[in-house]
N, C-alpha and C positions, 0 to 999 in steps of 0.2 A: 634753836634760833631760826626764826623765819627768814627766808631769802626774799629779797625785793627786786622786782624788775620794773623799772620806770620806762614808759613808752611816751615819747614826746614827738612833736611834729614841727617841720620847718617849711619855709617857702610860702605855703598857703594853708588855710584851714580846710577841714573836710577831706583831708588827703587819705584818710583811712587808717588812723592809728588803731582804732578800736577793732577790721579784718586786715589788713594793711590796705589802705588806700580806698579810694572811691572806685573800686573795681566794678566794672559793669559787665553784665552777662552779654556775650556776643551771640547768644542763641537766637535772639529775636522774639522769643515767646514771652518771657517774663524778664523785665529789666530789673536786675538785682544790684543795688548799690552796695558795694563792699565797704564803703567808707565807715560803716558802723559794725564791722565784724572782725577783722584784722589781726595785725601782729599781736595786739593785746589778747583777744579771745582765741585766736588761732594758736599762739604760742602757749597759752594756758592749756588748751586742749592737748597739744603735743606733750606737755609735761605730765598731764594726767595719764597719758598712755604709757608713761614709764612707771606709773604706780604712785606718783606724788599727789598730795592733797593741795588743791589750788583755790585761792580766793582772789577777789578783784575789788579795786577801788577806782572810781572815776572822779576826777577833779574837774569841775566846771568853774572857770574864773568869773562868771557873771555875779552881779550883786543880788540876784533873786535868792530867796531862802531855798526854794526848790523849783521844779519845773511846772508845778501845778497850775500857775496862772498864765503860762506862756501859750501863745497862739500856735496851734499845730501846723499852720501853713508857713510859719516862720522858723520854728525850731524842731518840727517833727513831732511824733507822738509823745504823749506823756505816759511813761511806763509806771505801772503800779505794783508795789511789792506786797508781800504777805502782811507786813506790819502797817500797811496803809501809806507808806512813803510814795510820794509822787516824784519820780526821778527821770534822769536823762535816759533816752532809749538805748544807749550803749549798755546799760545794766541788763537790759533784756537780752542782748547778745551774749553777755557773760553767763547769765543763767541758762540760756539755751545751750551754748557750747560746752560749758563746764558742768552742767547739770547740778547746780548749787542753788541755795536759797539765800539771797542777800537781804540786807536791811537798809533802811533809809539813810543811815549814817555811812553806808558804803559809797554814797554820792556826796562829795564835799564841794560846797560852793563858797565863794567869797562872802556871801550874805550870812551863811551859817557860821563861818569862822569869826567874822566881825561881831556877830550877835553874841557868840560865846565869850569873846574877850571883853566886850562892853559890859555884859552881865557880871562877869567876874570883877571888873573894875568897880562897878556900882556896889558890889558886896564888900569891897575893900580887900580882895584877895591879893592885890599887888602891893599891899603895905605902903601906900602913899607914893610909890614910884611913878615916874612919867611913863605912860603906856605908849609904846612905839611899834612900828612895823617890825623892826628888829630890836629886841628879840621876841617880843610878846606874840605877835601874829605868826611869825615863823615857827616859834616853839609850839604854838597851839596846833598848827598844821602837822608838825612832826608827831606830837603826842596823839593826835587824832588817827593818823595813819598807823602808828604802832599799836594803838588800842584796837582798831578794827581788824588789823591783819591777823590777830590772834583768836578771833571769834570763830568757832566751828561753823561751817556752812554746808556740810554734806552729811550723808547718812552715818558716817563714822563717829560723829560727835567729837572729833579730835581737833586740836589746833592745826591749822594749815601749815604745809611745808614751804609754800611759795605764795607770795602776794604780788599780783600784777597791778601796777598803778598807771592808769592812763591820764596824762595831763592834757586837758582839752585846750583848744586854741593853737596858737603858733608861738614858738620861741621868739621873743622880741616884743610881743604885745605888752602894753603897759599893765593891763589887768593880770597878766601871768607872772609879773616880776616877783611878788612875794612868794609864790609857789616855787619858782625856779630857785630862789635863794634858800627856801626851806629844804629843797631837795639837795642843794649843794652841801648844806650842813648835815642833812640826814645821812649822806653817804659816809660821813665820818662817825656819826653816832652809832650806826650799825656795823661799820667796818667794811673795807673794800671787798672782802671775800663774801659779803652778804648783799652786795648791791651791784646791779647791772643796769645799763642804759641802752635801750633801743631807740634810735632816732629815725623817724620816717621822713623822707624827703622826696621831692618831685624831680623826675628826670624828663624834661621836655624833649619831644621828638620834633625837630625842625627840619622838614624836607628830607627825612630819612636819617638825619644825624642826631644821635643822642647827646644832649648837652649836660655837662657836669657842673658848670659854674654856679647855678643856684644852690646845689648841694654843698659845694665848697664854701659858699658864703654863709649858709646856715650853720654848718659845722664850725666855722670860724666864730660866729656869734655865740654858739653854744659853749665853745671852749673859753671864750672871753668871760662867760658867766660862771665858769668854774666847774663845768660838767663835761666829761669826756665820754663819747659814745663807745660802747663795746660792740654794738652791731649797728650798721647803717642799712636800713631797708629802703631800697630805691624803687619808688612807685612810678611805673611807666603806664600812662593811659593809652595803651595800645595792645593789640594781641601779640605784638612782637616781643620776644624776650629781651631782657637787658643783656647787652653784648659783653663778652669777656673783656674786651678792650675798655669798655666803660667802667666795669668793676675795677680793673687794674688802675685806671686813672684816679678813681675815687679813693682807692686804697693808698695810692702814692701821696695825693694832696691832702687827704683827711687823716693821715697818721693812724691807719688801722690796717690789719692784715687783710689779704684778699679774701680769706675765708670768713671775714667779718662783714663782708658786703653781700647783701641778699637782694636779689632782683624779684620784683613783684609786678607782673603784667596782667592785663585783662584776661579773664578766663571764662569758660562757658558756664561755670557755676561757682558761687561763693564757697561751696563745700569742698572745692579742690584746693583752696588756699592753704590749709594746714599741711597737706601733702606736698605742696609746692615748697613751702618753707622747710619741711623736713628733708626734702631731696637736696637742699643746699646746705645742710649741716647746721641749722640753727640750734637744734637740741644739743649737739656736740659742743658748740661754742659756749652755750649757757652752762652745761655740765662742767666744763673746764673752769669757767670764770667763777661760778658759785660753789664749786665743790659738791655738786649734787650726787656724784657717784659715791661719795663718802657717807651719805645718809643711810640709815638703817631702814630700808623699806621692807615691810612684811611681805612674805611670799604671796599671800592672798591678794595684796594690793597690786603686786607686780602682775599676777595672773589676770586680775580685773582690768588693769591698764592694757594688757595685750589683747584682751577680748574687746575693749573699747576701740582699739586701733583697727582690729579686724572688721568690726561692724561699721566703723566710719568709712573704711576703704570700700566696703561692700556698698554703702550708700552712694559713694561718688561714682564707682564703676557702673553700678546699676542704673544710675540716673542718666548716664550717657547713652544707654541702650533702649530708652523708652521711646516708643513710636506711637502708641495709642495716646490720644489727647483727651482732655476734659476741659470744657470752656465754662468759666465762672465770670459773671458780671458783678462787679462791686459798685453798688449805687451809694455814693457818699457825698459829703459836703466839702471835703478838703482834698479833692483829687488833683488839685494843681501842684501839690507836693506829695509825692508817693510815700515819703517817709512818715507822713501823718498816719499811715496805716501799716507801719513796719511789722508789728507783731501779727496783724491779720494776714499779711502777705506770707510771713514765715509759717503760720499755722496752715495755710493753704498748701504751701510747698511741701511741708512735712507730710501732710495727709496724702497729697498726690504721689509722693514717693512711696508711701506705704501701699497705696492701691496699685501702683505700677503704671501711672499715667503721667504724661507730660502736661503740665499746667499751662493753659492759655488764659490769662487774666485780662478781662476787658474792664476799663475804668470809665464809669459814667457819672458825670456831675449831676446830682439829683435834681437840681433846678432846671437842667436841660430837658427833663421829662415833662415839665409843667406846661399847661396850655399857653401861658404868656410867652414862652420861648418860641412857639410856633410863629408868632407875629414878629418877635424881636429878631430871631435868627433861625429861620426854617431849616437850614442845613444841620445845625447843632441838634435841633429838636428831632429831626428824622433819623440822624445818626444814632442818637441816644436810644430811641425806640427800636431801631433795628438791632442794636447790640442787646437790648433787653429781651426781645422776643426770640433771638437766635441762640441765647446762652443755654447750656445744659443745667446750670444752677444759678441762683440769685442770692447775693449776700448784701444785707443792709447793716453796716457797722454803727458804732457809736458816734456821738456828736452833741453839740449844744446849740440852742437858738432855733428860731423859726425858719430861717432861710433854707429852702430846698426840701422841707419836710413833706409838702404836698406831692413832690415828685417821688419821694420814698413811699408814700401811700399808694401811688399808682403802681410802683414796682411790686409792693406786697400784694395788691389786688390781682395783678397778673399772675404772680406765682401761685396764689391760692386757687384762683379759678381755673387756671390752665394746668394745674397739678405739676408745676415745675418745682424741683427741690429748692427749699428756701431755708436760710438761716438768718435770724435777726439777733443783733448784739446790742444790749443797753438801749440806746435810742431806737434801734431796730425792733426791739421787744415792745417798746411803748408805741411805736408807729403801727405795729401789727395789731395791737389792742385797739387803737383808734380806727384802723381800717375795718376791723371786724364789727366794731360798735356802729359804724356808719352804714356799712353795706350788708350786714347780716342782721344785726339787732335793730336797725332802722333809725338810729339816732343820728340823723344827717349832720347835725352840728357838733357831734362829739369831737372833743379835742383835748389837748393838754393845756394846763394853766401856764405852762412855760411859753406857749405860742399865743394863746388867747386867754388873758387873765380872767375875763368875765364870761367865759363860755358857759352856756346853760347846761351842758353835759360834760363836766370835767372828769373824764374817765382816767386821766393821768393827772396827779396833783403833787404839789410841793410837800416834801416830808417835814413834819413839824419841828424835829430836833435840829434841822439844818439852819445855820446862820443866814440871814438875809442881808447882812451888812458886810461880811468878810467872805471873800472868795477862796483865799488860799488855805488849803488843808481842812476845809470845813464840810466836805462831802461825806457820804457814806463810803468809806474806803477800806481796802484791805481784804484779806482772806476771810470768807464767811461761809457757813454751811447752808446747804439747801436740802430740805427733807422731801423725798418723793412721797406722793400719796400712795397708800396701800393698794388701791384699785388700779394703779398704773403698772403693776408688776408684769401682767401678762401681755399687755399690748404696747407699752411705751418703747419706741425705738431708741429714744434718747437714753432711757434708763439702761437698756441693754448695752449701749455704747460705753457707758460708765461701768460695765462689768456686772450689771444687775444690782448695784449698791443701793442701800436704803438712804444713805446720805452722801452728798458730793460736796467738794470744797472748791470754790472759785473766787477770784478777786473781783471786788466791786469798785465802781467809781461813778456815783450818780447822786442827784438831788431830788429826783422825782420818782413816784411809785404809782402803781395802779390804784385808782380811787376805790377804797374798801366798799362803799355802798353799791358799786356796780359789779362786784365780783360774782355774786350769785346769778345775776341776770346774764352776764357774759358766759358763765359756766353752763347754765341751763340751755343756752342757745347753741352749745357745741364747742366753745373755746375752752379747752381743758387746761387749767393751771395745775400741772402735775407736780410742780416743785414750789415749796414755800419756805419761809424762814422758820426758825425753831419754835416760834409761838403760833405758827400757822396763820399769821396776820398779813404778811407781805408776800405778794405774788412774785416769784423769781424765775419760773420756767413755764412755758406753755408749749402745747403740741396738739396737732389735729390728728384724729384717728383715721379718717378716710382720705389720706393724702400720702403720696410716696415718701415725702420727708418735709414736714412743715414744723420747724422748731425755732423757738426764740428764748433767749435768756437775758435777765436783767444784768447778770454778771458779765465780765470780760474774760471768757475762757482762753482767748488768744494769748494772754499773758503767761499761761502755764504750759504752752506747747513745747515739745522737745523734738529734735530731729529723729530720734529713735523711739519717741513716745508721743505721737501727735495728739493734739487736743481732740477729745471725743466728738464734740458737736461739729467741728470742722471736718473730721474724718467722715462723719455721717453725711455731710453735705457733698463732699467729693465722691464718696462711694455711691451715693444715690444718684448723683449727676452722671456717673460713669455707666452703670448698668444695674439692673435689679440683682444680677448674679454677684457682682462685686459687693453690693450692699449687704446681701445676706451673708456672704463670706466674712465681711468685716464684723457683722453682728456676732457671729459664732466665735470669731477670733477674740473679740473684745471681752465676751463673757468668760473666756478662759484665761486671758493673759493680762487684762488691763490692771495697771498699778498706778495710783495717784503719784504725781511728781513731788508732793510735799512731804516734809518730815513728819513722822508719826506724832511728835509732840505738838505740831501745829494743828492737827486735826482732832481737837478735843471739843466736844459739844459744850456750850456755855451752861453754867449752873445758875439757874434763876432762884434767887433768894426771896423770902416773903416781903422784904422791903423794896422789891423792885430792882435790886442790883444784880447785874449779870457779870459774874467773874470780876467784880470790882467796878464795873461800869454801869451807868444808869441804863436800863433796858430800853430798847427802841419802842416807840409808841406810834402806831399809824395814825394819820390824820382822820378826822371824821368829817365827811362832807355829805350833805343831804342830796340824795339822788332825785333828779327831776324827770 
């Protein structure tokens, strides 16, 4: 029987249900929001260290079917899964912390639930009954959770022991009401010994006094809705710890034991949060409530969990002792909300920890680099260029639309000409092609049809199989293979970072590709497309030979990074930006130790049949554009 742990939040949203709380790094170098890492992912990690198999589900009460059409500056990054699911960024934290592979249905939204119920009603599955929120919507939510909780998500291929369920939003929100009611019913469906509730609440610090009234109020609301917390996680937005008197007061007025009140304050790194929770006995409380000590855990899993605990502790203690720094400038379109690049930031952090450097991440809005900004706001323009030219490495991540792309071209040109380590991701890959076509190939008006539809030199074009009328879920999505060229074996740094593999697997999310008619001319001029799709028709990775590190990928490798297994392209950027010795050391290490984070079953090359069908899907066909 799967054990269920529900994590809910009160007082305000973004409080950090997903690491607990919007914990902010106080180190001053990289601001790390812990709002998306939390009791949910941290608790799951701690349970894994005891040898348990853990899965996770995120509930988002919004009406959208998925996060695919949401603005990154409003909702944060859209995280992509192996199966092409576009989901909430919290699922990225679950995958990174728990080292699991989740599916699109691990993210439940109001839109998905209502669509399922309405489709069943149209089919007549309810036998003419009046379809209502209770019981039909609430039953669908419970069935969904129970179904997804039993699907294997790790290398064991076995049913998970524990399912962490994070309920987005705040208790009391109108849109959360059906999910709260479903969870009230669910605790009786699975039994009290198989259900635990962690409620995350804010403890305001007013002039040095820690206030408990907001927590008392949210617990009162929660109890009124039929849910009783087993653990209250008190989020304090301050480096000061939650005082024992505060815990005692919450224990008294919220009807829980003092050991069931956990304090979570700001820490120097999000990676300390699991150990903070562990030190306050959260694992012991859950073991007692859910009977986890009675489960038959194989000795091999117990040993594996102990090794995970040892390595995680090594990461946190080692991170505190880093003095050498590495400076990376991120030139992006959505820097007003750092969560827009959550996975990118994590990939850089994981890589910096591997190399033994303290990451200093500079954020540059790409439009600030453009000549127009010099007239509009000279200070922004000069600050942006100062950050660009002083960085040890340059990263241009993904994005959509024309705004700021000329600034990205400027950043790529600087990295290429000045031999500064460079990594381009998705849009960054396409911009690198545009920059090369303009400044090396001599096609001064080279552009993407996304930016200039009638450009005379469309070196980046719209893929023909992509819908032009529907935006949601219509891009080239999910885990896909990239085949390295045979002649890249000896010289490609990127290939060595992937352990010298012939084929690599990364997740994609894009509508545009390099224009096929221009590939030969670009290649002959020195831009090496070392990685292509299985048919050799789509360009998916490029690299320059005579450069310390100039790499770009059409895929999003940041989605597959892990704290103990950093994404290879990001590791290469950090190592090359640190020193040539660090870079060579990482190349040697990766050739010996790199292991893909994906299940073996997911890394199977597609079989192309004579009728053009690839593993049951119509094969991809690149667009044909006449080169001018």
